[in-house]
DRENGU-843467 format. One record per atom (N, C-alpha, C): x, y, z; residue in one letter; atom name. Coordinates in Angstrom, 3 decimals. Example, Ala and Ser with C-alpha at 12.3 -4.5 7.8 and 13.67 -1.06 7.14 Angstrom:
# residues 2
<node c1="13.190" c2="-5.690" c3="7.800" r="a" a="N"/>
<node c1="12.300" c2="-4.500" c3="7.800" r="a" a="CA"/>
<node c1="13.200" c2="-3.300" c3="7.800" r="a" a="C"/>
<node c1="12.850" c2="-2.250" c3="7.080" r="s" a="N"/>
<node c1="13.670" c2="-1.060" c3="7.140" r="s" a="CA"/>
<node c1="12.900" c2="0.030" c3="7.870" r="s" a="C"/>
# end
This chain:
# residues 78
<node c1="-23.601" c2="-10.660" c3="19.759" r="m" a="N"/>
<node c1="-23.474" c2="-10.743" c3="18.325" r="m" a="CA"/>
<node c1="-23.959" c2="-12.120" c3="17.868" r="m" a="C"/>
<node c1="-24.743" c2="-12.121" c3="16.809" r="k" a="N"/>
<node c1="-25.239" c2="-13.375" c3="16.255" r="k" a="CA"/>
<node c1="-24.190" c2="-13.994" c3="15.347" r="k" a="C"/>
<node c1="-24.326" c2="-15.279" c3="15.094" r="a" a="N"/>
<node c1="-23.327" c2="-15.999" c3="14.312" r="a" a="CA"/>
<node c1="-23.223" c2="-15.492" c3="12.870" r="a" a="C"/>
<node c1="-24.295" c2="-14.985" c3="12.315" r="l" a="N"/>
<node c1="-24.279" c2="-14.551" c3="10.915" r="l" a="CA"/>
<node c1="-23.971" c2="-13.073" c3="10.743" r="l" a="C"/>
<node c1="-23.804" c2="-12.336" c3="11.837" r="e" a="N"/>
<node c1="-23.501" c2="-10.911" c3="11.737" r="e" a="CA"/>
<node c1="-22.009" c2="-10.698" c3="11.517" r="e" a="C"/>
<node c1="-21.705" c2="-9.668" c3="10.766" r="r" a="N"/>
<node c1="-20.305" c2="-9.313" c3="10.532" r="r" a="CA"/>
<node c1="-19.791" c2="-8.550" c3="11.747" r="r" a="C"/>
<node c1="-18.639" c2="-8.942" c3="12.299" r="p" a="N"/>
<node c1="-18.097" c2="-8.222" c3="13.453" r="p" a="CA"/>
<node c1="-17.760" c2="-6.774" c3="13.089" r="p" a="C"/>
<node c1="-17.996" c2="-5.882" c3="13.997" r="s" a="N"/>
<node c1="-17.794" c2="-4.461" c3="13.726" r="s" a="CA"/>
<node c1="-16.327" c2="-4.118" c3="13.480" r="s" a="C"/>
<node c1="-15.383" c2="-4.883" c3="14.046" r="y" a="N"/>
<node c1="-13.976" c2="-4.561" c3="13.844" r="y" a="CA"/>
<node c1="-13.508" c2="-4.862" c3="12.414" r="y" a="C"/>
<node c1="-14.304" c2="-5.599" c3="11.637" r="l" a="N"/>
<node c1="-13.948" c2="-5.875" c3="10.253" r="l" a="CA"/>
<node c1="-14.432" c2="-4.789" c3="9.290" r="l" a="C"/>
<node c1="-15.275" c2="-3.911" c3="9.757" r="d" a="N"/>
<node c1="-15.782" c2="-2.836" c3="8.902" r="d" a="CA"/>
<node c1="-14.684" c2="-1.800" c3="8.712" r="d" a="C"/>
<node c1="-14.356" c2="-1.547" c3="7.466" r="k" a="N"/>
<node c1="-13.319" c2="-0.565" c3="7.149" r="k" a="CA"/>
<node c1="-13.971" c2="0.807" c3="6.967" r="k" a="C"/>
<node c1="-13.276" c2="1.819" c3="7.383" r="t" a="N"/>
<node c1="-13.774" c2="3.169" c3="7.174" r="t" a="CA"/>
<node c1="-13.610" c2="3.522" c3="5.701" r="t" a="C"/>
<node c1="-14.470" c2="4.377" c3="5.166" r="p" a="N"/>
<node c1="-14.349" c2="4.717" c3="3.749" r="p" a="CA"/>
<node c1="-13.025" c2="5.404" c3="3.415" r="p" a="C"/>
<node c1="-12.520" c2="6.224" c3="4.293" r="e" a="N"/>
<node c1="-11.245" c2="6.909" c3="4.063" r="e" a="CA"/>
<node c1="-10.197" c2="6.327" c3="5.008" r="e" a="C"/>
<node c1="-9.069" c2="5.943" c3="4.442" r="q" a="N"/>
<node c1="-7.988" c2="5.381" c3="5.237" r="q" a="CA"/>
<node c1="-6.683" c2="6.059" c3="4.855" r="q" a="C"/>
<node c1="-5.676" c2="5.859" c3="5.686" r="k" a="N"/>
<node c1="-4.329" c2="6.333" c3="5.361" r="k" a="CA"/>
<node c1="-3.643" c2="5.280" c3="4.501" r="k" a="C"/>
<node c1="-2.953" c2="5.738" c3="3.465" r="f" a="N"/>
<node c1="-2.177" c2="4.848" c3="2.615" r="f" a="CA"/>
<node c1="-0.791" c2="5.441" c3="2.407" r="f" a="C"/>
<node c1="0.181" c2="4.548" c3="2.333" r="w" a="N"/>
<node c1="1.561" c2="4.930" c3="2.033" r="w" a="CA"/>
<node c1="1.909" c2="4.324" c3="0.686" r="w" a="C"/>
<node c1="2.509" c2="5.137" c3="-0.162" r="e" a="N"/>
<node c1="2.886" c2="4.689" c3="-1.500" r="e" a="CA"/>
<node c1="4.402" c2="4.615" c3="-1.587" r="e" a="C"/>
<node c1="4.907" c2="3.479" c3="-2.052" r="i" a="N"/>
<node c1="6.345" c2="3.298" c3="-2.223" r="i" a="CA"/>
<node c1="6.612" c2="3.030" c3="-3.694" r="i" a="C"/>
<node c1="7.508" c2="3.821" c3="-4.252" r="q" a="N"/>
<node c1="7.840" c2="3.721" c3="-5.666" r="q" a="CA"/>
<node c1="9.182" c2="3.021" c3="-5.806" r="q" a="C"/>
<node c1="9.219" c2="1.960" c3="-6.594" r="i" a="N"/>
<node c1="10.437" c2="1.199" c3="-6.837" r="i" a="CA"/>
<node c1="10.819" c2="1.387" c3="-8.303" r="i" a="C"/>
<node c1="12.022" c2="1.898" c3="-8.542" r="e" a="N"/>
<node c1="12.528" c2="2.056" c3="-9.905" r="e" a="CA"/>
<node c1="13.636" c2="1.036" c3="-10.132" r="e" a="C"/>
<node c1="13.608" c2="0.419" c3="-11.290" r="y" a="N"/>
<node c1="14.597" c2="-0.612" c3="-11.597" r="y" a="CA"/>
<node c1="14.798" c2="-0.721" c3="-13.103" r="y" a="C"/>
<node c1="15.844" c2="-1.425" c3="-13.487" r="i" a="N"/>
<node c1="16.152" c2="-1.706" c3="-14.888" r="i" a="CA"/>
<node c1="15.826" c2="-3.178" c3="-15.134" r="i" a="C"/>
<node c1="14.959" c2="-3.461" c3="-16.117" r="d" a="N"/>
<node c1="14.568" c2="-4.847" c3="-16.365" r="d" a="CA"/>
<node c1="15.595" c2="-5.559" c3="-17.255" r="d" a="C"/>
<node c1="15.277" c2="-6.786" c3="-17.642" r="a" a="N"/>
<node c1="16.211" c2="-7.606" c3="-18.429" r="a" a="CA"/>
<node c1="16.485" c2="-7.014" c3="-19.797" r="a" a="C"/>
<node c1="15.566" c2="-6.225" c3="-20.333" r="n" a="N"/>
<node c1="15.748" c2="-5.601" c3="-21.651" r="n" a="CA"/>
<node c1="16.424" c2="-4.240" c3="-21.552" r="n" a="C"/>
<node c1="16.989" c2="-3.933" c3="-20.392" r="k" a="N"/>
<node c1="17.685" c2="-2.655" c3="-20.144" r="k" a="CA"/>
<node c1="16.737" c2="-1.456" c3="-20.230" r="k" a="C"/>
<node c1="15.466" c2="-1.681" c3="-19.915" r="e" a="N"/>
<node c1="14.498" c2="-0.589" c3="-19.915" r="e" a="CA"/>
<node c1="14.254" c2="-0.129" c3="-18.488" r="e" a="C"/>
<node c1="14.053" c2="1.151" c3="-18.346" r="h" a="N"/>
<node c1="13.778" c2="1.745" c3="-17.036" r="h" a="CA"/>
<node c1="12.312" c2="1.457" c3="-16.689" r="h" a="C"/>
<node c1="12.073" c2="0.833" c3="-15.535" r="c" a="N"/>
<node c1="10.722" c2="0.480" c3="-15.104" r="c" a="CA"/>
<node c1="10.441" c2="1.071" c3="-13.728" r="c" a="C"/>
<node c1="9.193" c2="1.208" c3="-13.430" r="c" a="N"/>
<node c1="8.782" c2="1.767" c3="-12.150" r="c" a="CA"/>
<node c1="7.532" c2="1.035" c3="-11.680" r="c" a="C"/>
<node c1="7.512" c2="0.641" c3="-10.416" r="s" a="N"/>
<node c1="6.324" c2="0.006" c3="-9.848" r="s" a="CA"/>
<node c1="5.923" c2="0.748" c3="-8.576" r="s" a="C"/>
<node c1="4.635" c2="0.795" c3="-8.344" r="f" a="N"/>
<node c1="4.087" c2="1.498" c3="-7.189" r="f" a="CA"/>
<node c1="3.416" c2="0.481" c3="-6.275" r="f" a="C"/>
<node c1="3.741" c2="0.571" c3="-4.998" r="h" a="N"/>
<node c1="3.212" c2="-0.358" c3="-4.009" r="h" a="CA"/>
<node c1="2.484" c2="0.457" c3="-2.944" r="h" a="C"/>
<node c1="1.281" c2="0.048" c3="-2.606" r="f" a="N"/>
<node c1="0.457" c2="0.776" c3="-1.644" r="f" a="CA"/>
<node c1="0.243" c2="-0.075" c3="-0.406" r="f" a="C"/>
<node c1="0.385" c2="0.568" c3="0.758" r="f" a="N"/>
<node c1="0.229" c2="-0.108" c3="2.041" r="f" a="CA"/>
<node c1="-0.731" c2="0.687" c3="2.915" r="f" a="C"/>
<node c1="-1.485" c2="-0.001" c3="3.748" r="n" a="N"/>
<node c1="-2.307" c2="0.692" c3="4.737" r="n" a="CA"/>
<node c1="-1.751" c2="0.499" c3="6.143" r="n" a="C"/>
<node c1="-0.565" c2="-0.063" c3="6.246" r="c" a="N"/>
<node c1="0.117" c2="-0.248" c3="7.529" r="c" a="CA"/>
<node c1="1.513" c2="0.356" c3="7.412" r="c" a="C"/>
<node c1="1.846" c2="1.351" c3="8.242" r="p" a="N"/>
<node c1="3.165" c2="1.978" c3="8.118" r="p" a="CA"/>
<node c1="4.322" c2="1.033" c3="8.425" r="p" a="C"/>
<node c1="4.112" c2="0.059" c3="9.299" r="a" a="N"/>
<node c1="5.184" c2="-0.880" c3="9.629" r="a" a="CA"/>
<node c1="5.521" c2="-1.766" c3="8.426" r="a" a="C"/>
<node c1="4.493" c2="-2.240" c3="7.718" r="k" a="N"/>
<node c1="4.737" c2="-3.062" c3="6.534" r="k" a="CA"/>
<node c1="5.380" c2="-2.236" c3="5.425" r="k" a="C"/>
<node c1="4.940" c2="-0.990" c3="5.283" r="a" a="N"/>
<node c1="5.525" c2="-0.109" c3="4.275" r="a" a="CA"/>
<node c1="6.998" c2="0.149" c3="4.570" r="a" a="C"/>
<node c1="7.329" c2="0.382" c3="5.839" r="a" a="N"/>
<node c1="8.719" c2="0.629" c3="6.219" r="a" a="CA"/>
<node c1="9.581" c2="-0.609" c3="5.986" r="a" a="C"/>
<node c1="9.056" c2="-1.783" c3="6.318" r="a" a="N"/>
<node c1="9.814" c2="-3.019" c3="6.108" r="a" a="CA"/>
<node c1="10.043" c2="-3.273" c3="4.619" r="a" a="C"/>
<node c1="9.028" c2="-3.014" c3="3.815" r="f" a="N"/>
<node c1="9.158" c2="-3.193" c3="2.364" r="f" a="CA"/>
<node c1="10.180" c2="-2.206" c3="1.791" r="f" a="C"/>
<node c1="10.141" c2="-0.973" c3="2.250" r="a" a="N"/>
<node c1="11.086" c2="0.037" c3="1.771" r="a" a="CA"/>
<node c1="12.520" c2="-0.321" c3="2.157" r="a" a="C"/>
<node c1="12.721" c2="-0.795" c3="3.389" r="r" a="N"/>
<node c1="14.057" c2="-1.209" c3="3.819" r="r" a="CA"/>
<node c1="14.573" c2="-2.367" c3="2.975" r="r" a="C"/>
<node c1="13.701" c2="-3.346" c3="2.686" r="s" a="N"/>
<node c1="14.144" c2="-4.513" c3="1.917" r="s" a="CA"/>
<node c1="14.491" c2="-4.154" c3="0.477" r="s" a="C"/>
<node c1="13.933" c2="-3.051" c3="-0.019" r="n" a="N"/>
<node c1="14.228" c2="-2.611" c3="-1.380" r="n" a="CA"/>
<node c1="15.168" c2="-1.410" c3="-1.420" r="n" a="C"/>
<node c1="15.731" c2="-1.050" c3="-0.278" r="r" a="N"/>
<node c1="16.696" c2="0.051" c3="-0.149" r="r" a="CA"/>
<node c1="16.138" c2="1.365" c3="-0.695" r="r" a="C"/>
<node c1="14.919" c2="1.683" c3="-0.259" r="v" a="N"/>
<node c1="14.246" c2="2.912" c3="-0.662" r="v" a="CA"/>
<node c1="13.949" c2="3.708" c3="0.601" r="v" a="C"/>
<node c1="14.053" c2="5.024" c3="0.514" r="s" a="N"/>
<node c1="13.747" c2="5.843" c3="1.684" r="s" a="CA"/>
<node c1="12.242" c2="5.835" c3="1.948" r="s" a="C"/>
<node c1="11.881" c2="5.931" c3="3.216" r="f" a="N"/>
<node c1="10.476" c2="5.905" c3="3.623" r="f" a="CA"/>
<node c1="10.281" c2="6.920" c3="4.735" r="f" a="C"/>
<node c1="9.251" c2="7.742" c3="4.584" r="d" a="N"/>
<node c1="8.886" c2="8.713" c3="5.612" r="d" a="CA"/>
<node c1="7.463" c2="8.415" c3="6.050" r="d" a="C"/>
<node c1="7.281" c2="8.120" c3="7.335" r="v" a="N"/>
<node c1="5.954" c2="7.742" c3="7.832" r="v" a="CA"/>
<node c1="4.973" c2="8.903" c3="7.730" r="v" a="C"/>
<node c1="5.473" c2="10.130" c3="7.636" r="k" a="N"/>
<node c1="4.588" c2="11.287" c3="7.518" r="k" a="CA"/>
<node c1="4.070" c2="11.484" c3="6.092" r="k" a="C"/>
<node c1="4.615" c2="10.754" c3="5.151" r="d" a="N"/>
<node c1="4.234" c2="10.911" c3="3.753" r="d" a="CA"/>
<node c1="3.116" c2="9.927" c3="3.405" r="d" a="C"/>
<node c1="1.889" c2="10.250" c3="3.767" r="f" a="N"/>
<node c1="0.735" c2="9.395" c3="3.483" r="f" a="CA"/>
<node c1="-0.353" c2="10.219" c3="2.818" r="f" a="C"/>
<node c1="-1.342" c2="9.527" c3="2.289" r="f" a="N"/>
<node c1="-2.496" c2="10.204" c3="1.710" r="f" a="CA"/>
<node c1="-3.756" c2="9.466" c3="2.137" r="f" a="C"/>
<node c1="-4.861" c2="10.163" c3="2.142" r="y" a="N"/>
<node c1="-6.144" c2="9.569" c3="2.476" r="y" a="CA"/>
<node c1="-6.860" c2="9.173" c3="1.191" r="y" a="C"/>
<node c1="-7.408" c2="7.974" c3="1.178" r="s" a="N"/>
<node c1="-8.178" c2="7.507" c3="0.040" r="s" a="CA"/>
<node c1="-9.060" c2="6.352" c3="0.489" r="s" a="C"/>
<node c1="-9.946" c2="5.924" c3="-0.389" r="d" a="N"/>
<node c1="-10.719" c2="4.722" c3="-0.069" r="d" a="CA"/>
<node c1="-10.106" c2="3.535" c3="-0.807" r="d" a="C"/>
<node c1="-10.500" c2="2.336" c3="-0.411" r="v" a="N"/>
<node c1="-9.870" c2="1.122" c3="-0.903" r="v" a="CA"/>
<node c1="-10.095" c2="0.951" c3="-2.406" r="v" a="C"/>
<node c1="-11.273" c2="1.296" c3="-2.901" r="e" a="N"/>
<node c1="-11.567" c2="1.111" c3="-4.320" r="e" a="CA"/>
<node c1="-10.669" c2="1.971" c3="-5.208" r="e" a="C"/>
<node c1="-10.420" c2="3.216" c3="-4.811" r="k" a="N"/>
<node c1="-9.548" c2="4.088" c3="-5.598" r="k" a="CA"/>
<node c1="-8.115" c2="3.577" c3="-5.596" r="k" a="C"/>
<node c1="-7.669" c2="3.056" c3="-4.474" r="v" a="N"/>
<node c1="-6.303" c2="2.541" c3="-4.384" r="v" a="CA"/>
<node c1="-6.165" c2="1.265" c3="-5.200" r="v" a="C"/>
<node c1="-7.200" c2="0.430" c3="-5.219" r="k" a="N"/>
<node c1="-7.156" c2="-0.791" c3="-6.033" r="k" a="CA"/>
<node c1="-6.977" c2="-0.447" c3="-7.505" r="k" a="C"/>
<node c1="-7.545" c2="0.643" c3="-7.946" r="k" a="N"/>
<node c1="-7.398" c2="1.063" c3="-9.339" r="k" a="CA"/>
<node c1="-5.993" c2="1.594" c3="-9.618" r="k" a="C"/>
<node c1="-5.332" c2="2.185" c3="-8.623" r="r" a="N"/>
<node c1="-4.010" c2="2.790" c3="-8.788" r="r" a="CA"/>
<node c1="-2.857" c2="1.827" c3="-8.588" r="r" a="C"/>
<node c1="-3.056" c2="0.777" c3="-7.825" r="r" a="N"/>
<node c1="-1.923" c2="-0.013" c3="-7.360" r="r" a="CA"/>
<node c1="-1.299" c2="-0.879" c3="-8.448" r="r" a="C"/>
<node c1="-0.039" c2="-1.196" c3="-8.230" r="g" a="N"/>
<node c1="0.678" c2="-2.113" c3="-9.107" r="g" a="CA"/>
<node c1="0.760" c2="-3.488" c3="-8.480" r="g" a="C"/>
<node c1="0.908" c2="-3.529" c3="-7.168" r="v" a="N"/>
<node c1="1.015" c2="-4.797" c3="-6.436" r="v" a="CA"/>
<node c1="0.133" c2="-4.672" c3="-5.209" r="v" a="C"/>
<node c1="-0.576" c2="-5.734" c3="-4.869" r="k" a="N"/>
<node c1="-1.509" c2="-5.696" c3="-3.746" r="k" a="CA"/>
<node c1="-0.788" c2="-6.028" c3="-2.447" r="k" a="C"/>
<node c1="-0.892" c2="-5.121" c3="-1.456" r="h" a="N"/>
<node c1="-0.339" c2="-5.338" c3="-0.107" r="h" a="CA"/>
<node c1="-1.358" c2="-4.864" c3="0.905" r="h" a="C"/>
<node c1="-2.418" c2="-5.617" c3="1.091" r="f" a="N"/>
<node c1="-3.465" c2="-5.252" c3="2.057" r="f" a="CA"/>
<node c1="-3.637" c2="-6.337" c3="3.074" r="f" a="C"/>
# end
């Protein structure tokens, strides 16, 4: 590999598995709010769900590309 070439392990596939975690909460104005968090690593998704006391199922994933998920996400976790 030449110094200016991009390593092959950095190339992402167009379709990847993503896990979506939905967090519902009441804000300071007593309004019901909802945020969606997207992960491409099941371990990080599970840790985030545990820290927010939300159920997580590793089988509950969807296939998408990174650009579509960037448009959908509320918080970036990549």
